[in-house]
C-alpha positions in Angstrom: -0.9 -21.9 -4.0 2.3 -22.1 -6.0 5.1 -19.6 -5.6 4.3 -18.0 -8.9 0.7 -17.4 -7.9 1.9 -15.6 -4.7 4.1 -13.3 -6.8 1.3 -12.7 -9.3 -0.8 -11.4 -6.4 1.8 -8.7 -6.0 1.2 -7.5 -9.5 -2.6 -7.7 -9.4 -3.0 -6.0 -6.1 -1.7 -2.5 -7.1 -3.7 -2.6 -10.4 -6.9 -3.6 -8.6 -6.4 -0.8 -6.0 -6.1 1.8 -8.8 -9.2 0.3 -10.5 -11.3 0.4 -7.3 -10.2 4.0 -6.6 -11.3 5.0 -10.1 -14.6 3.0 -9.7 -15.3 4.4 -6.3 -14.9 8.0 -7.6 -17.1 7.3 -10.5 -19.9 5.9 -8.3 -19.8 8.9 -5.9 -21.4 12.1 -7.2 -19.2 15.1 -6.8 -16.2 13.1 -5.8 -12.8 14.6 -6.8 -9.6 12.7 -7.1 -7.8 16.0 -6.6 -9.4 17.2 -3.4 -10.9 14.1 -1.8 -8.9 11.4 0.0 -9.2 7.7 -1.0 -10.3 6.8 2.5 -13.5 8.9 2.0 -14.7 6.2 -0.4 -14.9 3.9 2.6 -16.4 6.3 5.2 -19.6 5.3 7.0 -22.5 6.1 4.7 -20.4 6.4 1.6 -22.1 5.2 -1.6 -21.5 1.5 -2.5 -19.3 1.1 0.6 -19.9 -2.6 0.8 -18.7 -3.2 -2.7 -15.6 -1.1 -2.2 -14.9 -2.7 1.1 -14.9 -6.1 -0.6 -12.6 -4.9 -3.4 -10.3 -3.2 -0.8 -10.1 -6.3 1.3 -9.3 -8.4 -1.8 -6.4 -6.0 -2.6 -5.1 -6.3 1.0 -5.3 -10.1 0.9 -3.4 -10.2 -2.4 -0.8 -8.1 -0.6 -0.6 -10.6 2.2 -0.1 -13.4 -0.3 2.6 -11.4 -2.1 4.4 -11.0 1.2 4.4 -14.7 1.6 5.8 -15.1 -1.9 8.6 -12.6 -1.1 9.4 -14.6 2.1 9.6 -17.8 0.1 12.0 -16.2 -2.3 14.2 -14.9 0.4 14.3 -18.2 2.3 15.2 -20.1 -0.9 18.3 -18.0 -1.4 21.9 -18.8 -0.5 22.4 -15.5 1.4 21.6 -14.5 4.9 18.0 -13.6 4.5 17.2 -11.9 7.9 16.8 -8.4 6.4 14.8 -9.8 3.5 12.6 -11.9 5.8 11.9 -8.8 7.9 10.9 -6.9 4.8 8.6 -9.7 3.7 7.0 -9.8 7.2 6.3 -6.1 6.9 4.7 -6.5 3.5 2.4 -9.1 5.0 1.7 -6.7 7.9 0.8 -4.0 5.4 -1.9 -6.2 4.0 -3.3 -7.0 7.4 -3.4 -3.4 8.6 -4.9 -2.3 5.3 -7.9 -4.6 5.9 -8.5 -2.9 9.3 -8.2 0.7 8.0 -11.2 0.4 5.7 -13.5 -2.2 7.2 -12.9 -2.1 11.0 -11.7 1.5 11.4 -13.0 3.6 8.5 -12.2 7.3 8.2 -14.8 9.7 9.6 -16.7 11.6 6.9 -15.3 15.2 6.6 -17.2 17.5 9.0 -18.7 14.6 11.0 -18.0 14.4 14.8 -14.8 12.3 15.5 -15.3 8.7 16.5 -13.1 6.0 17.9 -12.9 4.1 14.6 -12.0 7.4 12.8 -9.3 8.2 15.3 -7.9 4.6 15.0 -7.9 5.1 11.2 -5.5 8.0 11.5 -3.2 6.0 13.7 -3.3 3.0 11.4 -2.6 5.2 8.4 0.6 6.3 10.1 1.5 2.7 10.8 0.9 1.9 7.1 3.2 4.7 6.0 6.0 3.6 8.4 5.7 -0.1 7.3 5.8 0.9 3.7 8.9 3.0 4.2 10.8 0.5 6.3 9.8 -2.6 4.2 10.9 -0.8 1.0 14.2 0.2 2.6 15.0 -3.2 4.0 14.2 -4.9 0.7 16.5 -2.4 -1.0 19.3 -3.2 1.5 18.7 -7.0 1.0 18.9 -6.7 -2.8 22.0 -4.5 -2.7 23.8 -7.0 -0.3 22.9 -10.0 -2.3 23.5 -8.5 -5.8 20.0 -9.7 -6.9 18.4 -7.4 -9.5 21.2 -4.9 -10.0 19.8 -1.4 -9.8 16.6 -2.3 -8.0 18.2 -1.6 -4.7 18.7 2.0 -5.8 15.1 2.0 -7.2 14.0 1.0 -3.7 16.0 3.8 -2.0 14.7 6.4 -4.4 11.1 5.2 -3.8 11.7 5.6 0.0 12.8 9.2 -0.6 9.7 9.9 -2.8 7.4 8.4 -0.2 8.9 10.4 2.6 8.8 13.7 0.7 5.4 13.3 -0.9 4.0 11.9 2.3 5.2 14.9 4.3 3.7 17.2 1.6 0.4 15.3 1.7 0.2 15.8 5.5 0.9 19.5 5.1 -1.9 19.8 2.5 -4.6 18.0 4.5 -7.8 20.0 4.2 -6.7 21.8 1.1 -8.1 21.5 -2.4 -5.1 19.3 -3.5 -5.0 16.9 -0.6 -6.4 14.0 -2.7 -3.7 14.5 -5.3 -0.8 14.7 -2.9 -2.1 11.5 -1.1 -2.3 9.7 -4.5 1.3 10.6 -5.4 2.5 9.0 -2.2 0.4 5.8 -2.7 1.4 5.5 -6.3 5.1 5.6 -5.4 4.5 2.6 -3.1 2.2 0.8 -5.6 4.8 1.0 -8.5 7.5 -0.4 -6.3 5.3 -3.3 -5.3 4.4 -4.0 -8.9 7.9 -3.8 -10.2 9.3 -6.0 -7.4 6.6 -8.6 -8.0 7.2 -8.6 -11.7 11.0 -9.1 -11.3 10.5 -11.9 -8.9 7.9 -13.5 -11.1 10.1 -13.4 -14.2 13.1 -14.7 -12.3 
């Protein structure tokens, strides 16, 4: 694939993820985007799980391709790209881990006895959050150092702050009627950053 296609993947992936979340909620009777987590759409026995797994895996693979595109961009520059390369590697890792969280280690249904895949899902969710924070931070540092996309470095740092604050709030609200909403705020912060970065790289 061409470099432009890799970057296009970074724009399509966040949009597809939003669409599959809306679709999954519409296909599941009684599902609430305010009180239910996104991972519940992929729990064992969830309606249309196979379809949603395919869409989720597609999103994750697009994220992997985008990470490759970011790495190509960093390596093609004239500046020391170690920090940028680390950020790109983490973006690739996010896609790989995302595949495992829904297909190999889905969240246990609420109220169901805990299982090994369900416990692994919690661990991987924490890994995803950490990778998201660090990759965004490193990319912001790289862009600030190189002077590429003036202002987007600050955008990255602000996004990191939002993810940390909203993520902590989401953890505090687990099991409450707004846990789905707080989770979505955290995820949307990460998705918008990915989309904007992909768009800027694509237009460049």
